[in-house]
N, CA, C and O of each residue as an XYZ file, in Angstrom:
260
protein
N    -187.275   -109.759   -133.214
C    -186.852   -110.915   -132.449
C    -186.054   -111.879   -133.307
O    -184.840   -111.998   -133.139
N    -186.706   -112.557   -134.209
C    -185.983   -113.499   -135.058
C    -185.489   -112.760   -136.292
O    -186.220   -111.976   -136.897
N    -184.255   -113.018   -136.650
C    -183.749   -112.385   -137.859
C    -184.271   -113.135   -139.083
O    -184.993   -114.124   -138.954
N    -183.905   -112.666   -140.243
C    -184.415   -113.250   -141.486
C    -183.590   -114.447   -141.962
O    -183.791   -114.932   -143.075
N    -182.680   -114.919   -141.139
C    -181.855   -116.051   -141.532
C    -182.629   -117.362   -141.377
O    -183.702   -117.402   -140.776
N    -182.071   -118.403   -141.919
C    -182.682   -119.735   -141.798
C    -182.707   -120.158   -140.330
O    -183.699   -120.713   -139.857
N    -181.621   -119.897   -139.617
C    -181.557   -120.262   -138.194
C    -182.629   -119.509   -137.411
O    -183.289   -120.087   -136.548
N    -182.805   -118.220   -137.711
C    -183.824   -117.434   -137.031
C    -185.226   -117.939   -137.312
O    -186.070   -117.973   -136.416
N    -185.476   -118.328   -138.544
C    -186.788   -118.860   -138.913
C    -187.056   -120.192   -138.220
O    -188.155   -120.418   -137.715
N    -186.070   -121.063   -138.193
C    -186.222   -122.360   -137.513
C    -186.439   -122.150   -136.025
O    -187.286   -122.805   -135.417
N    -185.668   -121.231   -135.433
C    -185.818   -120.936   -134.003
C    -187.221   -120.425   -133.704
O    -187.839   -120.828   -132.718
N    -187.720   -119.539   -134.554
C    -189.070   -119.009   -134.353
C    -190.104   -120.127   -134.388
O    -190.977   -120.191   -133.523
N    -190.014   -121.001   -135.372
C    -190.974   -122.107   -135.479
C    -190.891   -123.063   -134.293
O    -191.915   -123.531   -133.795
N    -189.676   -123.351   -133.842
C    -189.524   -124.248   -132.691
C    -190.089   -123.620   -131.422
O    -190.698   -124.312   -130.606
N    -189.890   -122.319   -131.252
C    -190.454   -121.642   -130.081
C    -191.983   -121.636   -130.155
O    -192.652   -121.853   -129.145
N    -192.530   -121.392   -131.332
C    -193.990   -121.417   -131.480
C    -194.564   -122.803   -131.212
O    -195.570   -122.935   -130.516
N    -193.931   -123.832   -131.759
C    -194.396   -125.206   -131.531
C    -194.291   -125.561   -130.048
O    -195.201   -126.167   -129.482
N    -193.183   -125.181   -129.428
C    -193.008   -125.453   -128.006
C    -194.052   -124.743   -127.161
O    -194.586   -125.321   -126.214
N    -194.346   -123.491   -127.498
C    -195.357   -122.740   -126.750
C    -196.734   -123.379   -126.894
O    -197.461   -123.532   -125.912
N    -197.085   -123.748   -128.119
C    -198.372   -124.412   -128.330
C    -198.428   -125.749   -127.588
O    -199.462   -126.110   -127.027
N    -197.321   -126.473   -127.588
C    -197.287   -127.755   -126.894
C    -197.515   -127.563   -125.396
O    -198.284   -128.309   -124.788
N    -196.852   -126.567   -124.794
C    -197.039   -126.343   -123.358
C    -198.442   -125.826   -123.056
O    -198.981   -126.098   -121.983
N    -199.035   -125.091   -123.980
C    -200.424   -124.688   -123.811
C    -201.360   -125.891   -123.791
O    -202.296   -125.953   -122.994
N    -201.094   -126.842   -124.680
C    -201.892   -128.079   -124.694
C    -201.688   -128.895   -123.428
O    -202.635   -129.477   -122.899
N    -200.453   -128.940   -122.941
C    -200.171   -129.673   -121.695
C    -200.911   -129.019   -120.533
O    -201.525   -129.704   -119.715
N    -200.849   -127.686   -120.465
C    -201.513   -126.980   -119.367
C    -203.022   -127.073   -119.420
O    -203.667   -127.247   -118.386
N    -203.596   -126.962   -120.602
C    -205.047   -126.935   -120.732
C    -205.681   -128.321   -120.701
O    -206.737   -128.522   -120.101
N    -205.019   -129.275   -121.357
C    -205.659   -130.583   -121.533
C    -204.811   -131.759   -121.048
O    -205.226   -132.911   -121.172
N    -203.632   -131.480   -120.498
C    -202.707   -132.531   -120.070
C    -202.404   -133.470   -121.245
O    -202.366   -134.690   -121.085
N    -202.191   -132.881   -122.423
C    -201.934   -133.632   -123.655
C    -200.665   -133.106   -124.296
O    -200.611   -131.947   -124.707
N    -199.647   -133.944   -124.387
C    -198.336   -133.547   -124.890
C    -198.204   -133.986   -126.347
O    -198.006   -135.168   -126.631
N    -198.314   -133.030   -127.262
C    -198.283   -133.329   -128.687
C    -196.943   -133.904   -129.127
O    -196.901   -134.810   -129.959
N    -195.845   -133.385   -128.575
C    -194.518   -133.884   -128.951
C    -194.389   -135.361   -128.595
O    -193.892   -136.153   -129.397
N    -194.832   -135.732   -127.408
C    -194.756   -137.140   -127.016
C    -195.742   -138.003   -127.780
O    -195.473   -139.181   -128.010
N    -196.864   -137.452   -128.173
C    -197.820   -138.215   -128.987
C    -197.200   -138.543   -130.341
O    -197.336   -139.661   -130.839
N    -196.516   -137.558   -130.936
C    -195.927   -137.763   -132.259
C    -194.648   -138.581   -132.190
O    -194.444   -139.480   -133.005
N    -193.774   -138.276   -131.214
C    -192.452   -138.905   -131.161
C    -192.250   -139.822   -129.959
O    -191.123   -140.224   -129.673
N    -193.320   -140.154   -129.258
C    -193.221   -140.909   -128.012
C    -192.584   -142.282   -128.139
O    -192.061   -142.813   -127.159
N    -192.619   -142.860   -129.325
C    -192.040   -144.187   -129.499
C    -190.515   -144.132   -129.548
O    -189.845   -145.158   -129.427
N    -189.975   -142.926   -129.725
C    -188.520   -142.746   -129.776
C    -188.141   -141.663   -128.756
O    -188.038   -140.488   -129.109
N    -187.934   -142.058   -127.492
C    -187.671   -141.078   -126.430
C    -186.468   -140.167   -126.699
O    -186.448   -139.018   -126.258
N    -185.485   -140.671   -127.410
C    -184.311   -139.843   -127.711
C    -184.711   -138.670   -128.608
O    -184.196   -137.565   -128.435
N    -185.610   -138.889   -129.552
C    -186.088   -137.813   -130.419
C    -186.878   -136.772   -129.630
O    -186.758   -135.574   -129.888
N    -187.681   -137.223   -128.675
C    -188.431   -136.297   -127.824
C    -187.450   -135.404   -127.069
O    -187.638   -134.189   -127.001
N    -186.421   -135.998   -126.511
C    -185.425   -135.229   -125.768
C    -184.696   -134.246   -126.684
O    -184.456   -133.103   -126.295
N    -184.348   -134.670   -127.878
C    -183.665   -133.784   -128.831
C    -184.568   -132.606   -129.202
O    -184.101   -131.469   -129.273
N    -185.854   -132.867   -129.438
C    -186.783   -131.793   -129.780
C    -186.881   -130.798   -128.628
O    -186.873   -129.589   -128.858
N    -186.973   -131.289   -127.389
C    -187.045   -130.382   -126.239
C    -185.770   -129.563   -126.099
O    -185.835   -128.377   -125.777
N    -184.622   -130.167   -126.330
C    -183.355   -129.434   -126.264
C    -183.316   -128.362   -127.346
O    -182.919   -127.228   -127.080
N    -183.721   -128.712   -128.558
C    -183.738   -127.732   -129.650
C    -184.715   -126.590   -129.364
O    -184.432   -125.439   -129.696
N    -185.851   -126.893   -128.758
C    -186.799   -125.847   -128.390
C    -186.191   -124.907   -127.354
O    -186.344   -123.689   -127.455
N    -185.511   -125.459   -126.371
C    -184.868   -124.635   -125.359
C    -183.774   -123.763   -125.938
O    -183.673   -122.584   -125.599
N    -182.955   -124.331   -126.810
C    -181.903   -123.546   -127.470
C    -182.498   -122.457   -128.352
O    -181.951   -121.359   -128.448
N    -183.621   -122.766   -128.995
C    -184.293   -121.769   -129.821
C    -184.804   -120.612   -128.968
O    -184.713   -119.451   -129.368
N    -185.331   -120.927   -127.814
C    -185.799   -119.866   -126.913
C    -184.633   -118.981   -126.477
O    -184.764   -117.758   -126.433
N    -183.507   -119.587   -126.158
C    -182.323   -118.801   -125.791
C    -181.862   -117.928   -126.948
O    -181.456   -116.784   -126.740
N    -181.919   -118.446   -128.139
C    -181.557   -117.684   -129.344
C    -182.486   -116.486   -129.516
O    -182.036   -115.385   -129.833
N    -183.775   -116.705   -129.307
C    -184.734   -115.625   -129.428
C    -184.529   -114.569   -128.347
O    -184.638   -113.374   -128.622
N    -184.234   -114.998   -127.122
C    -183.964   -114.058   -126.039
C    -182.719   -113.240   -126.358
O    -182.712   -112.021   -126.183
N    -181.676   -113.902   -126.821
C    -180.438   -113.207   -127.198
C    -180.718   -112.154   -128.280
O    -180.230   -111.027   -128.192
N    -181.494   -112.518   -129.283
C    -181.833   -111.586   -130.348
C    -182.629   -110.394   -129.844
O    -182.441   -109.276   -130.322
N    -183.523   -110.623   -128.877
C    -184.339   -109.543   -128.346
C    -183.508   -108.602   -127.471
O    -183.707   -107.388   -127.498
N    -182.587   -109.160   -126.705
C    -181.745   -108.354   -125.810
C    -180.694   -107.590   -126.595
O    -180.352   -106.460   -126.247
N    -180.183   -108.204   -127.653
C    -179.127   -107.599   -128.454
C    -179.587   -106.311   -129.114
O    -178.792   -105.389   -129.296
N    -180.854   -106.236   -129.473
C    -181.378   -105.050   -130.160
C    -181.611   -103.982   -129.199
O    -182.053   -102.897   -129.576
C-alpha cells in the first residue's frame, strides 16, 4: 500500500490517525483532532484535508499495484 518514501510514510500515519480518530468518534463521541487542535479551527480543517488526501494516495497506491 504505502511505498517506502517519506510521502508514503506520512500518508500511512495520517490514515492511521484518521482511522483511530473516527473510531473514537464512533465509540465515544470524542474527537481527538478537535480536542488537540480545537482552538485553531483552520488547523483542524487542514488536518482533515491532509487525512483525506492521504487516503486517496493510499487508494491510488493499492489500485496501481
